[in-house]
C-alpha positions as CSV (number, residue, x, y, z in Angstrom):
1,M,4.3,1.7,26.5
2,A,6.9,4.5,26.6
3,L,4.6,7.1,28.0
4,D,4.1,6.0,31.6
5,G,2.9,7.7,34.8
6,I,6.3,9.3,35.4
7,V,6.4,10.9,32.0
8,T,2.8,12.0,32.5
9,R,3.8,13.7,35.8
10,A,6.6,15.5,34.1
11,I,4.3,16.7,31.3
12,V,1.7,17.9,33.7
13,H,4.3,19.8,35.7
14,E,5.5,21.5,32.5
15,L,1.9,22.4,31.6
16,T,1.3,24.1,34.9
17,A,2.9,27.1,33.3
18,C,-0.3,27.3,31.2
19,R,-2.6,27.9,34.2
20,G,-4.3,31.2,33.7
21,A,-3.9,31.0,29.9
22,R,-6.8,31.7,27.6
23,I,-7.8,29.1,25.0
24,S,-8.0,31.2,21.8
25,K,-8.6,28.5,19.2
26,I,-9.4,24.8,19.2
27,Y,-8.8,22.5,16.2
28,Q,-9.3,18.8,15.4
29,P,-6.9,18.0,12.6
30,N,-7.9,14.3,12.6
31,E,-10.3,11.9,14.3
32,R,-8.2,11.4,17.4
33,D,-6.3,14.6,18.0
34,I,-7.2,18.0,19.5
35,V,-5.0,21.1,19.3
36,L,-5.5,23.9,21.9
37,H,-4.1,27.3,20.9
38,I,-3.5,29.3,24.1
39,R,-2.4,32.8,25.0
40,S,-0.7,33.6,28.2
41,Q,1.7,36.2,29.7
42,N,4.5,34.1,28.3
43,G,3.2,34.3,24.8
44,N,1.3,32.0,22.5
45,A,1.6,28.2,22.5
46,K,-0.1,25.0,21.3
47,I,-1.1,22.0,23.3
48,L,-1.6,18.7,21.5
49,L,-4.1,16.2,23.1
50,S,-3.9,12.9,21.3
51,A,-6.0,9.8,21.9
52,N,-4.2,8.0,19.0
53,P,-4.5,4.3,19.9
54,T,-0.9,3.6,19.1
55,Y,0.7,7.0,20.0
56,P,-1.4,8.6,22.8
57,R,0.2,11.7,24.3
58,V,-0.1,15.2,25.6
59,H,2.5,17.9,25.2
60,L,3.3,21.4,24.0
61,T,3.9,21.3,20.2
62,E,5.4,23.5,17.5
63,E,4.2,21.4,14.7
64,S,1.9,22.8,12.0
65,F,-1.4,20.9,11.5
66,L,-3.6,21.0,8.4
67,N,-7.2,21.2,9.6
68,P,-10.2,19.9,7.7
69,P,-12.4,22.5,5.9
70,E,-15.3,21.6,8.2
71,A,-14.7,21.0,11.9
72,P,-15.9,17.6,13.3
73,M,-18.7,17.6,15.8
74,F,-16.5,17.0,18.8
75,C,-14.4,19.9,17.8
76,M,-17.4,22.2,17.5
77,L,-18.6,21.1,21.0
78,M,-15.1,21.8,22.4
79,R,-15.2,25.3,20.8
80,K,-18.6,25.9,22.3
81,H,-17.7,25.0,25.8
82,C,-14.0,25.8,26.0
83,E,-13.0,28.4,23.4
84,S,-12.2,31.8,25.1
85,G,-12.1,29.9,28.4
86,I,-9.4,30.2,31.0
87,I,-7.3,27.2,32.0
88,E,-7.7,27.0,35.8
89,E,-6.1,23.7,36.7
90,I,-4.1,20.9,35.1
91,K,-3.6,17.8,37.2
92,Q,-2.6,14.2,37.0
93,I,-4.8,11.6,38.7
94,G,-2.5,9.8,41.1
95,M,0.4,8.4,39.1
96,E,-1.9,7.2,36.3
97,R,-1.8,8.3,32.7
98,I,-4.9,10.4,33.2
99,I,-4.8,14.2,32.9
100,H,-7.6,16.7,33.9
101,I,-7.7,20.2,32.5
102,R,-10.3,22.4,34.1
103,V,-11.5,25.3,32.0
104,R,-13.6,28.3,33.2
105,Q,-15.7,30.0,30.5
106,R,-18.3,32.7,30.4
107,D,-21.2,32.0,28.0
108,E,-23.2,34.3,25.8
109,L,-25.6,35.1,28.7
110,G,-22.6,36.0,31.0
111,D,-23.0,33.0,33.1
112,V,-19.7,31.4,34.3
113,S,-19.3,27.6,34.0
114,S,-16.5,25.1,34.4
115,K,-15.7,22.2,32.1
116,T,-13.1,19.5,32.5
117,I,-11.2,18.0,29.6
118,I,-10.1,14.5,30.6
119,I,-7.3,12.9,28.6
120,E,-6.9,9.2,29.2
121,L,-3.6,7.9,27.7
122,M,-4.3,4.1,27.8
123,G,-3.2,2.6,24.5
124,R,-6.1,1.5,22.3
125,H,-8.5,2.6,25.1
126,S,-7.2,6.2,25.0
127,N,-9.9,8.9,24.9
128,I,-10.5,12.7,25.2
129,I,-13.7,13.4,27.2
130,L,-15.4,16.7,27.8
131,L,-17.1,16.8,31.2
132,D,-19.5,19.2,32.9
133,H,-17.5,19.9,36.1
134,S,-20.4,20.7,38.3
135,T,-22.6,17.6,37.5
136,G,-19.9,15.1,36.4
137,T,-21.9,14.5,33.2
138,I,-20.2,13.7,30.0
139,L,-20.9,16.2,27.3
140,D,-19.1,14.0,24.7
141,G,-16.0,12.0,24.0
142,I,-13.8,11.9,20.9
143,H,-14.3,8.1,21.0
144,H,-17.6,6.7,22.0
145,V,-17.8,3.6,24.3
146,T,-21.2,2.1,24.1
147,P,-22.8,-0.6,26.4
148,A,-22.1,-3.1,23.6
149,I,-18.3,-2.3,23.9
150,S,-18.0,-2.1,27.7
151,S,-20.5,-2.9,30.5
152,Y,-18.2,-1.2,33.1
153,R,-18.1,2.4,31.8
154,I,-19.9,4.1,29.0
155,I,-18.5,7.2,27.2
156,M,-21.6,8.8,25.6
157,P,-23.2,12.3,25.9
158,G,-25.5,12.6,29.0
159,V,-23.9,9.7,30.9
160,A,-22.2,10.2,34.3
161,Y,-18.5,9.9,34.0
162,T,-16.9,6.7,35.5
163,E,-13.2,6.6,36.1
164,P,-11.2,3.7,34.5
165,P,-11.0,0.6,36.7
166,Q,-8.7,0.9,39.7
167,Q,-5.5,-1.2,39.5
168,N,-5.0,-1.1,43.3
169,K,-1.3,-0.6,42.9
170,L,1.0,1.3,45.3
171,N,1.8,5.0,44.6
172,P,5.6,5.0,44.1
173,L,5.9,8.5,45.5
174,E,4.1,7.5,48.8
175,T,5.8,4.2,49.3
176,V,8.1,3.9,52.3
177,Q,11.1,1.6,52.7
178,E,9.5,-1.0,54.9
179,Q,6.4,-1.2,52.6
180,F,8.7,-1.6,49.6
181,R,10.9,-4.3,51.3
182,E,7.9,-6.3,52.5
183,S,6.4,-6.4,49.0
184,C,9.7,-7.2,47.4
185,V,10.6,-10.1,49.7
186,L,7.1,-11.7,49.3
187,S,7.2,-11.4,45.5
188,P,8.4,-14.6,43.8
189,V,8.9,-13.0,40.4
190,D,11.8,-11.1,38.9
191,P,12.2,-7.5,40.0
192,I,11.2,-5.9,36.7
193,A,7.8,-7.7,36.5
194,W,7.3,-7.1,40.2
195,L,8.0,-3.3,39.9
196,V,5.6,-3.0,37.0
197,D,2.8,-5.0,38.7
198,S,3.2,-3.3,42.1
199,F,3.5,0.4,41.4
200,S,1.2,2.7,39.5
201,G,2.7,4.6,36.6
202,M,5.7,2.3,36.4
203,S,6.6,1.2,32.8
204,P,8.9,-1.8,32.0
205,L,11.5,0.8,30.9
206,A,11.6,2.6,34.3
207,A,11.6,-0.8,36.0
208,Q,14.5,-1.9,33.9
209,E,16.4,1.2,34.8
210,I,15.8,0.7,38.6
211,A,17.0,-3.0,38.3
212,H,20.0,-1.9,36.3
213,R,21.1,0.7,38.9
214,A,20.6,-1.9,41.6
215,G,23.0,-4.2,39.8
216,Y,20.4,-6.9,39.6
217,T,20.8,-9.7,37.1
218,T,18.1,-12.2,36.4
219,G,18.8,-15.8,37.4
220,G,20.6,-14.7,40.7
221,D,20.7,-16.8,43.8
222,S,17.3,-16.6,45.7
223,S,19.1,-16.6,49.0
224,S,20.3,-13.1,48.3
225,A,16.7,-11.8,48.0
226,E,17.0,-9.4,50.9
227,K,20.2,-7.9,49.6
228,D,18.7,-7.4,46.2
229,C,15.7,-5.7,47.7
230,G,18.0,-3.3,49.5
231,G,19.7,-2.4,46.3
232,L,16.4,-2.1,44.5
233,W,15.1,0.2,47.2
234,N,18.2,2.5,46.9
235,A,17.7,2.8,43.1
236,F,13.9,3.1,43.4
237,S,14.2,5.8,46.1
238,E,16.9,7.7,44.2
239,I,14.7,7.9,41.1
240,M,11.5,8.7,42.9
241,T,13.1,11.5,44.9
242,E,14.0,13.2,41.6
243,V,10.4,12.6,40.2
244,E,8.8,13.9,43.4
245,N,10.8,17.1,43.3
246,H,10.2,17.5,39.6
247,R,13.9,17.2,38.7
248,Y,13.5,15.7,35.2
249,T,16.1,14.8,32.6
250,P,14.3,14.2,29.3
251,V,16.4,11.8,27.2
252,S,16.1,9.4,24.3
253,G,18.3,6.7,22.9
254,V,18.6,3.2,21.5
255,S,18.1,0.2,23.9
256,A,20.3,-2.9,24.0
257,K,17.6,-4.5,21.8
258,G,18.0,-1.8,19.2
259,K,14.6,-0.1,20.0
260,M,14.2,3.7,20.3
261,V,13.1,4.6,23.8
262,F,12.6,7.8,25.8
263,S,12.1,8.9,29.4
264,V,12.3,11.9,31.8
265,I,14.7,10.1,34.1
266,P,18.4,9.4,33.2
267,L,18.7,6.1,31.5
268,T,22.1,4.7,32.6
269,M,21.3,1.3,31.0
270,L,21.4,2.6,27.4
271,P,24.6,1.3,25.8
272,G,25.1,4.1,23.2
273,Q,24.8,7.8,23.0
274,T,21.7,9.6,24.3
275,E,19.9,12.7,23.2
276,H,19.0,15.2,25.9
277,Y,16.2,17.8,25.7
278,D,15.3,21.0,27.4
279,S,11.8,19.9,28.2
280,P,9.5,16.8,28.2
281,S,7.5,18.3,25.4
282,K,10.5,18.6,23.1
283,C,11.5,15.0,23.9
284,L,8.0,13.7,23.1
285,E,7.8,15.8,19.9
286,D,11.2,14.5,18.7
287,Y,10.4,10.9,19.7
288,Y,7.0,10.7,18.1
289,G,7.8,13.0,15.3
290,D,5.3,12.2,12.5
291,K,4.9,8.6,13.5
292,A,1.2,8.9,14.2
293,Q,0.6,10.7,10.9
294,R,2.7,8.3,9.0
295,D,0.7,5.3,10.4
296,T,-2.6,6.9,9.4
297,V,-1.2,7.8,6.0
298,K,0.1,4.3,5.5
299,Q,-3.4,2.9,6.1
300,K,-5.1,5.4,3.8
301,V,-2.5,5.1,1.1
302,S,-2.4,1.3,0.9
303,D,-4.9,1.0,-2.0
304,L,-3.1,3.7,-4.0
305,L,0.2,2.0,-3.5
306,R,-1.1,-1.3,-4.7
307,F,-2.7,0.3,-7.8
308,L,0.4,2.3,-8.7
309,Q,2.8,-0.7,-8.2
310,N,0.5,-2.8,-10.4
311,E,0.5,-0.1,-13.1
312,R,4.3,0.1,-12.9
313,S,4.6,-3.6,-13.2
314,K,2.3,-3.7,-16.2
315,N,4.2,-0.9,-18.0
316,I,7.6,-2.6,-17.3
317,K,6.3,-5.8,-18.9
318,K,5.0,-3.7,-21.8
319,L,8.4,-2.1,-22.2
320,D,10.1,-5.5,-22.3
321,K,7.6,-6.7,-25.0
322,L,8.2,-3.5,-27.0
323,H,11.9,-4.1,-26.9
324,E,11.3,-7.7,-28.2
325,D,9.1,-6.2,-31.0
326,L,11.7,-3.7,-31.8
327,E,14.4,-6.3,-32.1
328,E,12.1,-8.4,-34.4
329,A,11.2,-5.4,-36.5
330,G,14.9,-4.6,-36.8
331,D,15.1,-7.7,-39.0
332,A,12.6,-6.2,-41.6
333,D,15.3,-6.1,-44.3
334,R,15.8,-9.8,-44.0
335,Y,12.2,-10.3,-45.1
336,R,12.6,-7.9,-48.0
337,I,15.7,-9.7,-49.2
338,S,14.0,-13.1,-48.9
339,G,11.0,-11.7,-51.0
340,E,13.3,-10.3,-53.7
341,L,15.4,-13.4,-54.0
342,L,12.2,-15.5,-54.3
343,F,10.9,-13.3,-57.1
344,A,14.2,-13.5,-59.0
345,S,14.1,-17.3,-58.8
346,L,10.4,-18.1,-59.4
347,H,11.3,-20.4,-62.3
348,S,13.3,-22.7,-60.0
349,I,10.7,-23.1,-57.2
350,Q,7.7,-25.4,-57.3
351,K,4.5,-25.2,-55.3
352,G,4.8,-27.7,-52.4
353,D,8.4,-26.9,-51.7
354,K,9.1,-26.4,-48.0
355,Q,12.2,-24.3,-48.5
356,A,14.4,-22.8,-51.2
357,E,18.2,-22.9,-51.4
358,L,19.2,-19.6,-53.3
359,L,22.3,-17.6,-53.9
360,N,22.2,-14.4,-51.8
361,Y,23.5,-11.8,-54.2
362,Y,23.1,-9.1,-51.5
363,D,25.8,-10.9,-49.5
364,E,29.4,-9.8,-50.2
365,D,30.6,-13.4,-50.1
366,Q,27.7,-14.6,-52.3
367,Q,26.7,-17.2,-49.8
368,M,23.8,-19.6,-50.2
369,I,20.7,-18.8,-48.1
370,T,17.8,-21.1,-47.0
371,I,14.4,-19.5,-47.2
372,P,11.5,-21.3,-45.5
373,L,8.4,-21.7,-47.7
374,D,4.7,-22.4,-47.1
375,P,4.1,-25.6,-49.3
376,L,0.4,-24.6,-49.7
377,L,1.3,-21.3,-51.4
378,S,2.6,-20.7,-54.9
379,P,6.2,-19.4,-55.3
380,S,4.8,-15.9,-56.1
381,D,2.5,-16.0,-53.1
382,N,5.5,-17.0,-50.8
383,A,7.4,-14.0,-52.2
384,Q,4.4,-11.7,-51.5
385,R,4.2,-13.1,-47.9
386,Y,7.7,-12.0,-47.2
387,F,7.1,-8.5,-48.7
388,K,4.0,-8.1,-46.5
389,K,6.0,-9.0,-43.4
390,Y,8.6,-6.5,-44.4
391,N,6.1,-3.7,-44.8
392,K,4.4,-4.7,-41.5
393,Y,7.6,-4.5,-39.5
394,K,8.8,-1.4,-41.4
395,N,5.6,0.5,-40.5
396,S,5.6,-0.9,-36.9
397,L,9.1,0.6,-36.2
398,A,7.6,4.2,-36.0
399,V,4.7,2.9,-33.8
400,I,7.1,1.0,-31.5
401,D,9.3,4.0,-31.1
402,E,6.3,6.1,-30.2
403,Q,5.0,3.5,-27.7
404,L,8.5,3.2,-26.1
405,I,8.5,6.9,-25.5
406,K,5.0,6.9,-24.0
407,T,5.7,3.8,-21.9
408,R,8.9,5.3,-20.4
409,E,7.0,8.5,-19.7
410,E,4.2,6.4,-18.0
411,I,6.8,4.6,-15.8
412,S,8.5,7.8,-14.9
413,Y,5.1,9.4,-14.0
414,I,4.1,6.5,-11.8
415,E,7.4,6.4,-10.1
416,S,7.1,10.1,-9.3
417,L,3.7,9.4,-7.7
418,L,5.1,6.6,-5.7
419,Q,7.9,9.0,-4.5
420,Q,5.3,11.6,-3.6
421,L,3.3,9.1,-1.6
422,A,6.4,8.4,0.5
423,H,6.3,12.0,1.8
424,A,2.5,12.6,1.6
425,S,0.3,14.0,4.4
426,L,-3.3,13.1,4.6
427,N,-4.3,16.1,2.5
428,D,-1.6,15.3,0.0
429,I,-3.1,11.8,-0.5
430,D,-6.5,13.3,-1.3
431,E,-4.9,15.6,-3.9
432,I,-2.9,12.7,-5.5
433,R,-6.1,10.6,-5.6
434,E,-7.9,13.6,-7.2
435,E,-5.1,13.8,-9.8
436,L,-5.5,10.1,-10.7
437,I,-9.2,10.6,-11.2
438,Q,-8.6,13.6,-13.4
439,Q,-6.1,11.6,-15.5
440,G,-8.5,8.8,-15.9
441,Y,-6.6,6.2,-13.8
442,L,-9.3,5.9,-11.1
443,R,-13.1,6.2,-11.2
444,D,-14.6,9.1,-9.3
445,R,-16.8,7.5,-6.6
446,S,-17.2,10.6,-4.5
447,R,-20.1,13.1,-5.0
448,K,-18.0,15.7,-3.3
449,T,-15.2,15.5,-5.9
450,R,-17.7,16.1,-8.7
451,K,-18.9,19.3,-7.0
452,K,-15.4,20.7,-6.6
453,K,-14.7,23.9,-8.4
454,K,-12.2,23.9,-11.2
455,N,-10.2,26.8,-9.6
456,D,-9.6,24.9,-6.3
457,K,-6.1,25.6,-5.1
458,P,-4.0,22.8,-3.5
459,T,-2.3,22.8,-0.1
460,L,1.0,24.6,0.0
461,H,4.0,23.7,2.2
462,M,6.0,26.8,2.9
463,Y,9.4,27.0,4.7
464,T,11.3,30.0,5.7
465,S,15.1,30.1,5.0
466,S,17.6,31.3,7.6
467,E,17.7,34.6,5.7
468,G,13.9,35.0,6.1
469,I,13.0,34.2,2.5
470,E,9.9,32.0,1.6
471,L,10.6,28.6,0.1
472,Y,7.6,26.7,-1.4
473,V,7.7,22.9,-1.8
474,G,5.3,21.0,-3.9
475,K,4.7,17.5,-2.5
476,N,2.5,16.2,-5.3
477,N,1.9,17.0,-8.9
478,L,-1.1,19.3,-8.3
479,Q,1.1,21.3,-5.8
480,N,4.1,21.2,-8.2
481,E,2.0,22.6,-11.0
482,Y,0.5,25.4,-8.9
483,V,3.8,26.4,-7.3
484,T,5.8,26.4,-10.6
485,N,3.2,27.6,-13.1
486,R,0.9,29.9,-11.1
487,L,2.4,31.0,-7.8
488,A,6.0,31.8,-8.9
489,S,7.1,34.9,-10.7
490,S,9.5,34.9,-13.7
491,N,12.5,36.0,-11.6
492,D,11.9,33.5,-8.8
493,T,14.4,30.5,-8.7
494,W,13.2,27.0,-9.3
495,L,14.9,23.8,-8.1
496,H,14.6,20.1,-8.8
497,T,16.7,17.0,-8.4
498,K,18.5,16.2,-11.7
499,D,16.9,13.2,-13.5
500,I,15.4,12.0,-10.2
501,P,11.7,12.1,-9.2
502,G,11.1,14.8,-6.6
503,S,9.4,17.9,-5.5
504,H,9.4,21.3,-7.2
505,V,11.0,23.9,-4.9
506,V,10.6,27.7,-5.5
507,I,12.6,30.5,-3.9
508,R,10.1,33.4,-3.8
509,S,12.6,36.2,-4.3
510,D,14.9,37.5,-7.0
511,S,17.6,38.3,-4.4
512,F,19.0,35.9,-1.8
513,G,22.2,34.6,-0.4
514,E,24.1,31.3,-0.6
515,N,22.4,30.0,2.6
516,T,18.9,30.3,1.1
517,L,20.1,28.5,-2.1
518,Q,21.7,25.7,-0.1
519,E,18.6,25.3,2.1
520,A,16.3,25.2,-0.9
521,A,18.5,22.6,-2.5
522,Q,18.3,20.6,0.7
523,L,14.5,20.7,0.5
524,A,14.6,19.5,-3.2
525,A,16.9,16.6,-2.3
526,Y,15.1,15.6,0.9
527,Y,11.7,15.5,-0.8
528,S,12.9,13.3,-3.6
529,Q,13.6,9.7,-4.4
530,A,17.2,10.3,-3.4
531,K,16.4,11.2,0.2
532,E,18.7,8.6,1.6
533,S,21.5,9.2,-0.8
534,S,24.6,11.4,-0.6
535,S,25.8,14.1,-3.0
536,V,22.4,14.4,-4.7
537,P,22.5,16.6,-7.9
538,V,20.0,19.5,-7.7
539,D,19.4,21.7,-10.8
540,Y,18.3,25.3,-10.3
541,T,17.3,28.0,-12.8
542,L,14.9,31.0,-13.1
543,I,11.2,30.3,-13.5
544,R,11.3,32.0,-16.9
545,H,13.4,29.1,-18.2
546,V,10.9,26.4,-16.9
547,R,8.0,25.4,-19.1
548,K,5.4,22.7,-19.4
549,P,5.2,20.9,-22.8
550,S,1.7,20.8,-24.3
551,G,-0.1,17.5,-23.4
552,S,2.4,16.4,-20.9
553,K,1.6,14.6,-17.6
554,P,0.9,16.7,-14.5
555,G,4.1,18.0,-12.8
556,F,6.2,17.4,-15.9
557,V,8.3,20.3,-17.1
558,I,11.4,21.0,-19.2
559,Y,14.0,23.7,-18.4
560,D,17.3,25.2,-19.5
561,H,20.0,27.7,-18.4
562,Q,20.3,25.5,-15.3
563,K,23.2,25.2,-12.9
564,T,23.8,22.1,-10.6
565,L,24.5,21.9,-6.9
566,F,25.4,18.7,-5.0
567,V,24.0,18.3,-1.6
568,T,23.5,15.5,1.0
569,P,20.0,15.6,2.5
570,D,20.1,16.6,6.2
571,A,16.8,15.8,8.1
572,Q,17.9,17.9,11.1
573,L,18.4,21.0,8.9
574,I,15.0,20.5,7.3
575,K,13.3,20.2,10.8
576,S,15.1,23.4,11.9
577,L,13.5,25.5,9.1
578,P,10.3,27.2,10.2
579,S,7.4,25.8,8.2
580,I,3.7,26.2,7.8
581,I,1.0,24.5,5.8
582,K,-1.3,26.8,3.8
583,N,-4.7,25.4,2.8
584,Q,-5.4,27.3,-0.4
585,R,-8.8,25.8,-1.0
586,N,-11.8,28.1,-0.9
């Protein structure tokens, strides 16, 4: 796991600046994360506490979170006992991935009480626990651990808190040279495994860095064990001196195995370029990015992806069949000619003939033509059969053309939804699912959906350009429709990738500079199917020139008076733009 005891120590040291801060708001954007909004003399800040089983972490954050309309029970409890409270202490337990945040709060009666927020960053066993500081009793945990799950420790309201099992490892900050050497010499295993097994808070990554600095290579001569231990001690001591004195160098890069890694100690073993950060929090925020959200989204979106991919496959097959029918219907004149030639030669054909050899007077060269016949029909009925086929295919041409248009529109609509799912947040997925229900693709199995008001407004993603102008981005069709058809004014500027599924982007101003236009075009290209492409064409025009055809699919518009920009999507530029998520729902 990348977040080890050393990184935890660095984070806790950074968070000590929050001592004395007041917790103004507490939110729980999802089932495993808590966000503390704090106010201090240094200004406002947000602390993310995450018990995500794959990406557990604690750090200061600048990310915008969309909170559910109704706060979960654990969030309500946290608000009751910690909101308006003062952070008195933030500490790490030994060198473990366990953080205690002690909060002092005055209740409605004026009584002062202390609560402890315990964050255990232990992979799939990660948890956030609220503890009564005076009694050591658990008020609740974000994840309950019942006796059926664990007989060693229970995380339930009213139960006394028990610390995680002790690993009985050495504290690397308290280990002296003789103690280190004795353990090293007696250990039969390679140094990386020994360092991880012997010292608390030591990840394989930190152990690899120590071994690399010591010049140790696996498979060396065992007779040089003492010399290796001396080199390992020097590297170990050098790193731990930096950690003990809180001299951190947050860094990320790609390992020799091609895996993204990060640490708060310099990683001299990384073969390529490394990215350096001003603080551990910025390093963690950049490393984790939206990985946790993307994983959650991926799980929630899997059924929609399967459905839409199946719908696209069905429509592609239908399109192929329509093209076959169109090709066959294109031969309608052949059936008409056969019928007319048969009528002109009824006297020379007998019932029971299987074919007729006739002169084709429609052919410039007056060639003979062979016309297949049904021997059970009379010559006149055979001629009528060809005329019926002619009329059938002639009439079907109009229907086929209409079906071709509808099928292509259907494929385009489904592909736009698939593109939107690639950028969707959890709330965006709910809106896409709601749209599919409204369009009749999915059955409504939720009572809540049926009770929703018709004037419900979707979530809005708003960026601010470098010139301070608001840029709105629709990340699904409900948002696109609202941003383009209801929010924007006639003199606002609308942008969309040319002939490529993507988001509607609106510049909410009738006056702006080239920088704002370029940044809006970047947003349109980035949130489109051409995200990974270069020189993406982006059309822009005034809202007054954008309109929705009657009866068209959600999010579909036509426009004119457009101009075209060509941009290459830049993820770093998008991240640098200030952004917020507005929940418009009542």
